[in-house]
Structures are given as structure tokens and as C-alpha cells.
VEXMAR-641680 format. One record per residue (C-alpha): x, y, z. Coordinates in nm, 4 decimals. Layout:
        u        v        w
        X        Y        Z
...
END
This chain:
        u        v        w
  -1.3634   9.5989  -3.8958
  -1.1352   9.3626  -3.7066
  -0.8464   9.4807  -3.4935
  -0.5935   9.3588  -3.7524
  -0.7632   9.5530  -4.0295
  -0.7720   9.8662  -3.8163
  -0.4001   9.8320  -3.7515
  -0.3315   9.7890  -4.1242
  -0.5434  10.0935  -4.2061
  -0.3629  10.3001  -3.9419
  -0.0235  10.1884  -4.0763
  -0.1258  10.2724  -4.4333
  -0.2429  10.6168  -4.3243
   0.0868  10.6713  -4.1407
   0.2862  10.5776  -4.4530
   0.0748  10.8052  -4.6714
   0.0947  11.0930  -4.4240
   0.4732  11.0567  -4.3965
   0.5205  11.0531  -4.7751
   0.2956  11.3565  -4.8195
   0.4831  11.5454  -4.5482
   0.8126  11.4744  -4.7224
   0.6702  11.5988  -5.0513
   0.5363  11.9117  -4.8846
   0.8723  11.9728  -4.7136
   1.0534  11.9458  -5.0475
   0.8134  12.1946  -5.2016
   0.8514  12.4458  -4.9188
   1.2317  12.4231  -4.9041
   1.2915  12.4170  -5.2797
   1.5474  12.6747  -5.3906
   1.3615  12.7118  -5.7203
   1.0510  12.8284  -5.5366
   0.8514  12.5551  -5.7022
   0.5565  12.5986  -5.4702
   0.4939  12.9569  -5.5841
   0.5476  12.8605  -5.9478
   0.3094  12.5654  -5.9094
   0.0353  12.7823  -5.7611
   0.0771  13.0366  -6.0420
   0.0589  12.7670  -6.3095
  -0.2402  12.6094  -6.1330
  -0.4242  12.9416  -6.1305
  -0.3485  12.9956  -6.4999
  -0.4791  12.6543  -6.6039
  -0.7606  12.6853  -6.3511
  -0.8839  13.0034  -6.5157
  -0.8756  12.8340  -6.8546
  -1.0534  12.5296  -6.7118
  -1.3118  12.7432  -6.5347
  -1.4015  12.9338  -6.8504
  -1.4084  12.6119  -7.0546
  -1.6211  12.4372  -6.7933
  -1.8659  12.7279  -6.7851
  -1.9212  12.7270  -7.1618
  -1.9424  12.3479  -7.1812
  -2.1919  12.3385  -6.8953
  -2.4031  12.6088  -7.0579
  -2.4102  12.4322  -7.3955
  -2.4866  12.0899  -7.2474
  -2.7604  12.2227  -7.0172
  -2.9305  12.4100  -7.3015
  -2.8877  12.1786  -7.6006
  -2.8179  11.8408  -7.4408
  -2.6058  11.5713  -7.6039
  -2.7051  11.3725  -7.9103
  -2.4562  11.0953  -7.8226
  -2.2214  11.0183  -7.5348
  -1.9209  10.9731  -7.7637
  -1.7308  11.2848  -7.6532
  -1.7649  11.2260  -7.2771
  -1.6572  10.8650  -7.3233
  -1.3574  10.9686  -7.5324
  -1.2612  11.2138  -7.2609
  -1.2920  10.9454  -6.9945
  -1.0756  10.7032  -7.1938
  -0.8117  10.9722  -7.2559
  -0.7947  11.0578  -6.8853
  -0.7693  10.6915  -6.7871
  -0.4970  10.6051  -7.0386
  -0.2889  10.9204  -6.9998
  -0.3227  10.9275  -6.6209
  -0.2336  10.5607  -6.5894
   0.0762  10.6149  -6.8028
   0.1943  10.9049  -6.5852
   0.1357  10.7171  -6.2578
   0.3037  10.4028  -6.3938
   0.6035  10.6070  -6.5014
   0.6270  10.7668  -6.1566
   0.6003  10.4235  -5.9963
   0.8899  10.2926  -6.2023
   1.1073  10.5992  -6.1548
   1.0300  10.7121  -5.7996
   0.7346  10.6056  -5.5848
   0.7730  10.2295  -5.6350
   1.1150  10.2292  -5.4673
   1.1204  10.2698  -5.0890
   1.3903  10.4868  -4.9338
   1.4481  10.2577  -4.6345
   1.2851   9.9266  -4.7311
   1.4439   9.7282  -4.4501
   1.3035   9.9554  -4.1804
   0.9645  10.0188  -4.3410
   0.8846   9.6600  -4.4371
   0.9762   9.5239  -4.0950
   0.7675   9.7862  -3.9133
   0.4411   9.6888  -4.0848
   0.3039   9.4651  -4.3579
   0.3824   9.5174  -4.7291
   0.0091   9.5576  -4.7957
  -0.0099   9.8584  -4.5617
   0.3006  10.0121  -4.7188
   0.1669   9.9629  -5.0724
  -0.1729  10.1115  -4.9868
   0.0005  10.4011  -4.8123
   0.2184  10.4684  -5.1157
  -0.0904  10.4677  -5.3395
  -0.2679  10.7026  -5.0999
   0.0270  10.9401  -5.1051
   0.0249  10.9347  -5.4858
  -0.3447  11.0239  -5.4831
  -0.2785  11.3205  -5.2533
   0.0094  11.4334  -5.4768
  -0.2258  11.4110  -5.7711
  -0.4689  11.6360  -5.5871
  -0.1894  11.8840  -5.5180
  -0.0959  11.8776  -5.8864
  -0.4396  11.9020  -6.0506
  -0.6610  11.9990  -5.7579
  -0.6750  12.3746  -5.8191
  -0.7402  12.3596  -6.1972
  -0.9903  12.0752  -6.1482
  -1.1761  12.2614  -5.8725
  -1.2103  12.5747  -6.0839
  -1.3246  12.3660  -6.3813
  -1.5917  12.1960  -6.1714
  -1.6993  12.5328  -6.0322
  -1.7288  12.6766  -6.3829
  -1.9245  12.3720  -6.4984
  -2.1658  12.4065  -6.2059
  -2.2216  12.7765  -6.2764
  -2.2700  12.7037  -6.6468
  -2.5326  12.4374  -6.5853
  -2.6946  12.6332  -6.3044
  -2.7288  12.3139  -6.1042
  -2.5072  12.2419  -5.7986
  -2.5924  11.8714  -5.8236
  -2.4158  11.8552  -6.1623
  -2.1008  12.0051  -6.0096
  -2.1183  11.7734  -5.7085
  -2.1539  11.4610  -5.9258
  -1.8686  11.5740  -6.1532
  -1.6420  11.6385  -5.8529
  -1.7246  11.3034  -5.6916
  -1.6621  11.1079  -6.0134
  -1.3401  11.2997  -6.0751
  -1.2100  11.1986  -5.7300
  -1.3036  10.8359  -5.7941
  -1.1323  10.8418  -6.1351
  -0.8208  10.9854  -5.9728
  -0.8163  10.6971  -5.7249
  -0.8729  10.4465  -6.0067
  -0.5924  10.5922  -6.2167
  -0.3549  10.5774  -5.9186
  -0.4209  10.2112  -5.8345
  -0.4094  10.0981  -6.2001
  -0.0933  10.2995  -6.2683
   0.0709  10.1622  -5.9530
  -0.0104   9.8045  -6.0569
   0.1192   9.8599  -6.4119
   0.4379  10.0238  -6.2848
   0.5013   9.7451  -6.0355
   0.4416   9.4875  -6.3087
   0.7097   9.6533  -6.5217
   0.9486   9.6639  -6.2257
   0.8887   9.2941  -6.1573
   0.9488   9.1978  -6.5198
   1.2668   9.4071  -6.5251
   1.3834   9.2259  -6.2094
   1.3262   8.8764  -6.3455
   1.4277   8.9214  -6.7099
   1.7945   8.9400  -6.7995
   1.7224   9.1162  -7.1285
   1.4989   9.3791  -6.9678
   1.7446   9.4317  -6.6821
   2.0290   9.4992  -6.9247
   1.8244   9.7242  -7.1554
   1.5540   9.8715  -6.9314
   1.6744  10.2299  -6.9715
   1.6591  10.2062  -7.3505
   1.3258  10.0234  -7.3364
   1.1852  10.2978  -7.1145
   1.2868  10.5686  -7.3607
   1.1446  10.3763  -7.6576
   0.8262  10.3070  -7.4643
   0.7826  10.6765  -7.3843
   0.8233  10.7699  -7.7508
   0.5767  10.5019  -7.8614
   0.3235  10.5966  -7.5941
   0.3141  10.9629  -7.6868
   0.3268  10.8827  -8.0568
   0.0242  10.6575  -8.0129
  -0.1490  10.9284  -7.8116
  -0.1012  11.1778  -8.0957
  -0.2179  10.9161  -8.3470
  -0.5473  10.8608  -8.1667
  -0.5873  11.2308  -8.0913
  -0.5946  11.3214  -8.4593
  -0.9007  11.1060  -8.5282
  -0.7509  10.9069  -8.8168
  -0.9781  10.6475  -8.9759
  -0.7640  10.3633  -8.8397
  -0.7613  10.5120  -8.4900
  -1.1392  10.5545  -8.5048
  -1.1765  10.1880  -8.5983
  -0.9708  10.0962  -8.2900
  -1.1361  10.3400  -8.0492
  -1.5010  10.2778  -8.1381
  -1.5142   9.9269  -7.9848
  -1.3466  10.0641  -7.6708
  -1.6308  10.3133  -7.6238
  -1.8675  10.0217  -7.5659
  -1.6639   9.8960  -7.2678
  -1.7496   9.9826  -6.9035
  -1.4388  10.2003  -6.8378
  -1.5561  10.4423  -7.1086
  -1.8946  10.4634  -6.9400
  -1.7333  10.6732  -6.6686
  -1.8002  10.9594  -6.9105
  -2.1725  10.8873  -6.8769
  -2.1385  10.8865  -6.4987
  -1.9737  11.2291  -6.4907
  -2.2855  11.3824  -6.6519
  -2.5407  11.1867  -6.4480
  -2.6529  11.4962  -6.2596
  -2.6408  11.7392  -6.5523
  -2.9719  11.8888  -6.6705
  -3.0951  11.7831  -7.0145
  -2.8660  11.4742  -7.0154
  -3.0074  11.1269  -6.9553
  -2.7477  10.8461  -6.9615
  -2.8796  10.4903  -6.9767
  -2.9049  10.3037  -6.6481
  -2.7014  10.0070  -6.7741
  -2.4109  10.2376  -6.8533
  -2.4276  10.4054  -6.5128
  -2.4306  10.0656  -6.3412
  -2.1342   9.9524  -6.5515
  -1.9354  10.2615  -6.4557
  -2.0184  10.2113  -6.0876
  -1.9077   9.8505  -6.1224
  -1.5714   9.9617  -6.2581
  -1.5231  10.1840  -5.9543
  -1.6675   9.9568  -5.6864
  -1.5338   9.6223  -5.8110
  -1.2408   9.7119  -6.0337
  -1.0652   9.9361  -5.7838
  -1.0358   9.6773  -5.5012
  -0.9346   9.4081  -5.7507
  -0.6597   9.6174  -5.9080
  -0.5468   9.7356  -5.5637
  -0.4973   9.3762  -5.4510
  -0.3019   9.3051  -5.7702
  -0.0819   9.6072  -5.7075
  -0.0206   9.4988  -5.3475
   0.0782   9.1502  -5.4622
   0.3153   9.2830  -5.7265
   0.4665   9.5290  -5.4773
   0.5366   9.2433  -5.2366
   0.7137   9.0498  -5.5123
   0.9196   9.3536  -5.6122
   1.0206   9.4567  -5.2606
   1.1072   9.1047  -5.1437
   1.2164   8.9585  -5.4773
   1.5720   8.9015  -5.5903
   1.6929   9.0779  -5.9014
   1.8650   8.8754  -6.1711
   2.2209   8.9812  -6.2436
   2.3206   8.9644  -6.6115
   2.6539   8.7995  -6.6716
   2.9262   9.0258  -6.8009
   2.9855   8.9934  -7.1724
   3.3153   8.8308  -7.2559
   3.3896   9.0766  -7.5347
   3.3203   9.3899  -7.3286
   3.5869   9.5706  -7.1276
   3.4244   9.8938  -7.0229
   3.7085   9.9856  -6.7909
   3.9524   9.9800  -7.0801
   3.7308  10.1540  -7.3341
   3.8729  10.4846  -7.4602
   3.6148  10.6603  -7.6746
   3.8650  10.9397  -7.7456
   4.1586  10.7169  -7.8317
   4.1735  10.8606  -8.1846
   4.2534  11.2097  -8.0486
   4.6218  11.2806  -7.9664
   4.6928  11.3372  -7.5965
   4.8539  11.6721  -7.6721
   4.5168  11.8000  -7.7913
   4.3166  11.6966  -7.4866
   4.4161  11.6383  -7.1250
   4.3622  11.3045  -6.9549
   4.1231  11.4663  -6.7067
   3.8983  11.5981  -6.9845
   3.9080  11.2572  -7.1516
   3.8015  11.0904  -6.8278
   3.5107  11.3308  -6.7746
   3.3872  11.2875  -7.1328
   3.4234  10.9100  -7.1176
   3.2418  10.8894  -6.7828
   2.9548  11.1049  -6.9073
   2.8993  10.9049  -7.2256
   2.9198  10.5678  -7.0509
   2.6715  10.6745  -6.7813
   2.4293  10.7933  -7.0493
   2.4718  10.4664  -7.2384
   2.3845  10.2775  -6.9221
   2.0636  10.4751  -6.8624
   1.9406  10.7193  -7.1295
   1.7026  10.8779  -6.8764
   2.0046  11.0563  -6.7336
   2.0146  11.2731  -7.0463
   1.6391  11.3209  -7.0777
   1.6693  11.6854  -7.1848
   1.8941  11.5695  -7.4662
   1.6246  11.3286  -7.5840
   1.3412  11.5809  -7.5485
   1.4076  11.7635  -7.8819
   1.3787  11.4420  -8.0812
   1.0653  11.3476  -7.8937
   0.9082  11.6851  -7.9822
   1.0231  11.6434  -8.3438
   0.8690  11.2958  -8.3663
   0.5474  11.4098  -8.1994
   0.4879  11.7006  -8.4359
   0.6051  11.4954  -8.7339
   0.3442  11.2282  -8.6596
   0.0773  11.4917  -8.6006
   0.1372  11.6725  -8.9306
   0.1723  11.3446  -9.1214
  -0.1683  11.2299  -8.9951
  -0.3294  11.5655  -9.0727
  -0.1858  11.6102  -9.4223
  -0.1500  11.2464  -9.5250
   0.2190  11.2914  -9.6122
   0.5490  11.3292  -9.4280
   0.6224  11.7001  -9.3683
   0.9079  11.8459  -9.5713
   1.0442  12.0458  -9.2773
   1.1671  11.7389  -9.0904
   1.5341  11.7854  -9.2006
   1.5219  12.1421  -9.0645
   1.3735  12.0098  -8.7412
   1.6422  11.7399  -8.7200
   1.9151  12.0035  -8.7460
   1.7519  12.2137  -8.4725
   1.6952  11.9098  -8.2484
   2.0593  11.8103  -8.2901
   2.1756  12.1540  -8.1780
   1.9601  12.1415  -7.8646
   2.0675  11.7845  -7.7890
   2.4353  11.8743  -7.8195
   2.3946  12.1465  -7.5596
   2.1611  11.9837  -7.3094
   2.2764  11.6212  -7.3034
   2.5629  11.6651  -7.0550
   2.6281  12.0346  -6.9900
   2.2920  12.1578  -6.8581
   2.3666  12.0849  -6.4914
   2.7449  12.0872  -6.4330
   2.7182  12.1290  -6.0547
   2.4283  11.8989  -5.9694
   2.5048  11.6457  -6.2408
   2.7930  11.5059  -6.0375
   2.5568  11.4600  -5.7407
   2.7429  11.4049  -5.4123
   3.0721  11.3315  -5.5917
   3.1275  11.6904  -5.7067
   3.3348  11.7942  -5.3997
   3.5575  11.4900  -5.4581
   3.5796  11.5587  -5.8316
   3.6889  11.9210  -5.7980
   3.9480  11.8361  -5.5305
   4.0964  11.5293  -5.7038
   4.3323  11.7087  -5.9390
   4.0750  11.7734  -6.2116
   4.1051  12.1426  -6.2926
   3.7933  12.3402  -6.3754
   3.8775  12.3873  -6.7412
   3.9313  12.0153  -6.7984
   3.6122  11.9237  -6.6157
   3.3960  12.1627  -6.8157
   3.5777  12.0760  -7.1396
   3.4980  11.7081  -7.0779
   3.1264  11.7896  -7.0554
   3.1443  11.9956  -7.3737
   3.3286  11.7222  -7.5642
   3.0818  11.4581  -7.4433
   2.8024  11.6711  -7.5902
   2.9907  11.7012  -7.9181
   3.0527  11.3259  -7.9352
   2.6814  11.2527  -7.9090
   2.5235  11.5637  -8.0622
   2.7325  11.6327  -8.3715
   2.6794  11.2873  -8.5311
   2.3087  11.3107  -8.4443
   2.2835  11.6584  -8.5976
   2.4670  11.5767  -8.9187
   2.3406  11.2213  -8.9592
   1.9767  11.3011  -8.8799
   1.9715  11.5930  -9.1215
   2.1314  11.3982  -9.4063
   1.9204  11.0829  -9.3599
   1.5871  11.2640  -9.3348
   1.6776  11.4996  -9.6176
   1.7721  11.2112  -9.8458
   1.4557  11.0157  -9.7616
   1.2310  11.3157  -9.8250
   1.4013  11.4210 -10.1475
   1.5360  11.7505 -10.0122
   1.7767  11.9229 -10.2547
   2.1398  11.8294 -10.1781
   2.2395  12.1953 -10.1440
   1.9735  12.2444  -9.8758
   2.0830  11.9308  -9.6929
   2.4462  12.0446  -9.6981
   2.3541  12.3929  -9.5759
   2.1406  12.2553  -9.2918
   2.4152  12.0139  -9.1848
   2.6806  12.2872  -9.1850
   2.4702  12.5456  -9.0010
   2.3373  12.2887  -8.7536
   2.6775  12.1452  -8.6695
   2.8268  12.4951  -8.6527
   2.5702  12.6124  -8.3987
   2.6023  12.2827  -8.2115
   2.9674  12.3630  -8.1398
   2.8634  12.6605  -7.9274
   2.5542  12.5024  -7.7675
   2.7292  12.3244  -7.4741
   2.8887  12.6500  -7.3592
   2.5454  12.8150  -7.3479
   2.4082  12.5181  -7.1530
   2.6943  12.5365  -6.9012
   2.6117  12.8987  -6.8203
   2.2389  12.8215  -6.7927
   2.3135  12.5315  -6.5576
   2.5311  12.7530  -6.3399
   2.2605  13.0193  -6.3175
   1.9924  12.7596  -6.2320
   2.1635  12.4605  -6.0676
   1.9667  12.1601  -5.9473
   2.0539  11.9021  -5.6811
   1.7190  11.7218  -5.6463
   1.7377  11.3501  -5.7212
   1.4925  11.1059  -5.8760
   1.4972  10.7304  -5.9252
   1.5502  10.6118  -6.2812
   1.5663  10.2814  -6.4684
   1.9192  10.1501  -6.5025
   2.0598  10.3379  -6.2002
   1.9609  10.4069  -5.8437
   1.8981  10.7785  -5.8812
   2.0136  11.0829  -6.0729
   1.9882  11.4597  -6.0503
   1.7360  11.6129  -6.2892
   1.8459  11.9421  -6.4503
   1.6420  12.2505  -6.3729
   1.3549  12.3359  -6.6065
   1.4520  12.7018  -6.5686
   1.8028  12.6195  -6.6936
   1.6559  12.4482  -6.9988
   1.4305  12.7467  -7.0619
   1.7215  12.9919  -7.0386
   1.9277  12.7770  -7.2756
   1.6463  12.7672  -7.5316
   1.5972  13.1468  -7.5092
   1.9668  13.2239  -7.5665
   1.9884  12.9702  -7.8496
   1.6761  13.1211  -8.0078
   1.8386  13.4651  -7.9983
   2.1415  13.3249  -8.1793
   1.9097  13.1637  -8.4364
   1.7154  13.4830  -8.5135
   1.9196  13.5853  -8.8216
   1.8861  13.2517  -9.0025
   1.5219  13.2123  -8.8969
   1.4362  13.5589  -9.0275
   1.6002  13.4835  -9.3623
   1.4169  13.1505  -9.3896
   1.0768  13.3046  -9.3075
   1.1192  13.6029  -9.5447
   1.2497  13.3844  -9.8292
   1.5607  13.5856  -9.9085
   1.8172  13.5036 -10.1740
   2.1187  13.2717 -10.1376
   2.3639  13.5510 -10.0563
   2.1449  13.6851  -9.7756
   2.0880  13.3348  -9.6409
   2.4615  13.2678  -9.6378
   2.5204  13.5887  -9.4449
   2.2474  13.5225  -9.1898
   2.3606  13.1620  -9.1430
   2.7138  13.2833  -9.0775
   2.5785  13.5384  -8.8295
   2.3812  13.2728  -8.6402
   2.6790  13.0380  -8.6212
   2.8979  13.3260  -8.5061
   2.6493  13.4257  -8.2375
   2.6265  13.0655  -8.1150
   3.0061  13.0494  -8.0899
   3.0204  13.3857  -7.9118
   2.7495  13.2931  -7.6624
   2.9119  12.9537  -7.6074
   3.2542  13.1081  -7.5451
   3.1100  13.3623  -7.3012
   2.9064  13.0907  -7.1288
   3.2121  12.8647  -7.0898
   3.4171  13.1452  -6.9379
   3.1327  13.2380  -6.7029
   3.0914  12.8761  -6.5909
   3.4676  12.8439  -6.5332
   3.4759  13.1614  -6.3250
   3.1823  13.0467  -6.1123
   3.3354  12.7018  -6.0649
   3.6600  12.8510  -5.9405
   3.4650  13.0080  -5.6536
   3.2460  12.7050  -5.5888
   3.1758  12.6168  -5.2242
   3.0247  12.2704  -5.1640
   2.6612  12.2822  -5.0603
   2.5999  12.0874  -4.7361
   2.3142  11.9066  -4.9146
   2.5685  11.7536  -5.1538
   2.7966  11.6172  -4.8846
END
């Protein structure tokens, strides 16, 4: 190795070590105690993986494998899903340097790119290392052969490295296209959301084993990347993969990884040193003068609340990722809808009910789930600029209503009409859904106050945003589920119309009560708010 190459390797290791240290520092200093929660979740999934690995190893060692279809399917699934996750992280976070001017002048872009990829690989180990280790251990015990466990562990590490470099290259390619394309630059947030929905919808489509998906997947199983499944079982007793397939898998690792790494380095250089196109402002658009609440008399709503609601909606329109928890219910609805449609061969009749429920959750979580952290570093300025607490929180609630109520009512009516749902049922779902949606933002405000979040992440369409706490979302869902118990019980037990009317009224009343209490609690906590030094 020449002196220049040694210097590049040392610089890459320094970049990777620095990034990993920053990640470790964030984990140790997290107010949500994420490190402890991560270890607990890792142990839980590790126990499941260990037991699964033990039984799979026992079965394979005793009975062998008639074909290599299942291992190859597993290898393809890991490659595709892992690449998607790494590419998404590259676009949202790891592909953007915190101090590009200082970092890129201290060493070469190639060293920085390799260091970033190395840090991503270490983060991947931190994320899946414990469950994967226990799974490999269980597989080795099940087969009774330590060589099988050693080969599986070695291939798993190589696949992790491959997924990281391919995902980094794909993510950097998307970032470069978004930099050079005016259309993508203007709509990249929306394209990212649509792409996420399509990716997971396609994943569910192939997972169900539909005839069309099988016709698409079968040719892919004959390609070298799928042969990594053969390589994982190369040391397993009673399994004899063909030599050509093992050589093909080794070729993917030994030749494909350096090739894709060089492509990722080249794309990273173009992204970090390239110039972003700037879309011209549309002549017919005057965002500064837009008043989305102009139809409401000023006596009904203060100017401060109007400004907060308008700001929230316009920021979400600019980058939908900022309201990702508001989009999550519809993603879950679409995912399960596709899954049941593939299984049963027809569109499920419960979709209008799901649309009403998704609309309620969206109304609450879109803007009100993180009232403190959602303003990022501007919160101290906001609360001292003449915006009283009630107006500020009311603006968040109204922004949720503006987006969530039309989605709740419109989604329920459209899906109900398309599926032939009785008009009385559609009307009842729309009324109950919109009624509960009125109280949902108040519940979300209280949950966001109990579990605030100030940690930022890079997103398409904006430099960075604060992601709401997962614990806040969980608390919101629990309280909303409690309010929904009466109507859910009546629907499950199949009661008469009078009982259903009473339980629906009870659920709407509980949602209003919880929302009112949550709003008052959030207002009281805001009145005693002291700015966190991390926000200043």
C-alpha cells in the first residue's frame, strides 16, 4: 500500500470513528433513554431470532433442503429491504455533512465517503448486531456444527457491508438527481412520500406470493445476488450448494462491492461539490399573501392563531416528511389493504372504517404531537413575541383540523362509495370519525408535552426538522383507543342501531373530554416553560 493510500485509509477511519462517537454520544445522552430501550428491544428480538435459528438449523441439518429457493428469497429480501433503508438514511441524514467546508478541505472526498459508509456499517451493527448474533448462535447450536455458524456470521457481515455501499450509492444518486432536476427539487418531499408508499406496497405484494409476483421473482433467483443465500449455508451439514453458485456469490462480494463503492464515492463528490438548481418562483404564487383561514371572521380566531396554523400547513406542504406521523396511519391502511386484497382476491370491505380511523389519528398527530420541539430553536422567540400560549396551541389544533377533517370525511365517503357500503354506514362513519377527530389534537398536545423531542434529522425539502417522540405517539394512540372502546365494543358484538348510536356518542364525548383536558394540560405546562439550553 502506497503512502497516499495509507493516508486515505487513515482519514476514512478517522471520519468513521468520529461519526460513530457522535452517534454513541447521542445515545448515551438521550433524554428518552433510547440506549436502554434499544438493548431491551434487541434482547427481545434476539431471543426470538435465537429460537428461530435453533429450529431452522435443526431441521436443515437433519432433513436438508430440496431446493435453495427459500434461502435465495431471504437473501433477496435482505438486500432489497436493507438497501432501501440505507438509501433513505443517506437521503435524509448521513449523505449530508454537518460541516462540509471543513471536512472536505481537510481530506479527500473519497476518504470522507468511505468513512461515512463505514460509520453506517457500524451503526447497522449496533442496530441489528445483538439479534443477529443470537440468531447465529441459535443456528450453530441447532446444526451442531460451529463451522455453519462461522460461515453464516461471515456472510452476514459481508452482506451488511454490501447493503451499506449499495444503499449509499442509491441514496447519493437520488440526491444528485434532486439537485439537478427542477421538477424533483420542487417536489422531492412529495416524491419521497409516494416512493415510500410504493416501496412498502411492492414489498407486501411480493411477500404474499401472488402468481404475478412469483413470475417476477423467479428469474431474479437465477441471478448472482440471490446466490448469497447459497453461500450462507455453505458450511451447514446436509446442504451442498453448487460450486458455480458459490463462486457467483463470492464474485458479487469481491467484485461488486468495490465497484459500487467507487460509484458511491463518485456520486458523493458530485453531490458535495455540485451546485443545486434553483426553481424559478411561479408568477401566480404569492405564498406570503396566502391566507388559508381568510373565510373565518377575525372575531372568531386571533391573528396569532391564524399565523401559527398558516405556518404549520405551509411548512407541511413544502415537505410532507415533517408530518410523517400524520402520514403513518394511511400508510398502515394501504399496507394492510394491499395485503388482504392479495390474500382474498378482493378489496376488503373494512377500508371505509379504516379510513375514518386513519383520519382521526392524522388529525391529532400531524401538527400537535410535538408542540415544544416542533418549533425547533425558534420556540423561545415564538413564545416571547406576543403570541400567547392559547393562540399558539389553538393554531396547532386548527392546522390539524384543516388537514385531518377533510381527509377523514372525504376518505370515508370516497372509499365507502367505491366499495358499495350502505349510505347510512358511510354517514355514521363520517360523523363519528370527524367527531372524534375534533378532540384528537388536544390529546396529541398532552402526549407531546409529556414526551417532548428536540432531536433533529435531515429531510427532503428542508434542511432539518425535529422528529416527534415515538413514546408520545404511543401515548396518543393508547388514549385514543380508550376513547374508542365503546364504539369498538358495539361494532365487534354486533349490537342494534340504538346501542351503536349510544356507544358512538360515548366515544365522541370521551374524545372531546380527553382533548379538552389535554389542551388545558398543555397550556398549563407551556405557561411554565423554561427554554432548554439545547434549543438556544
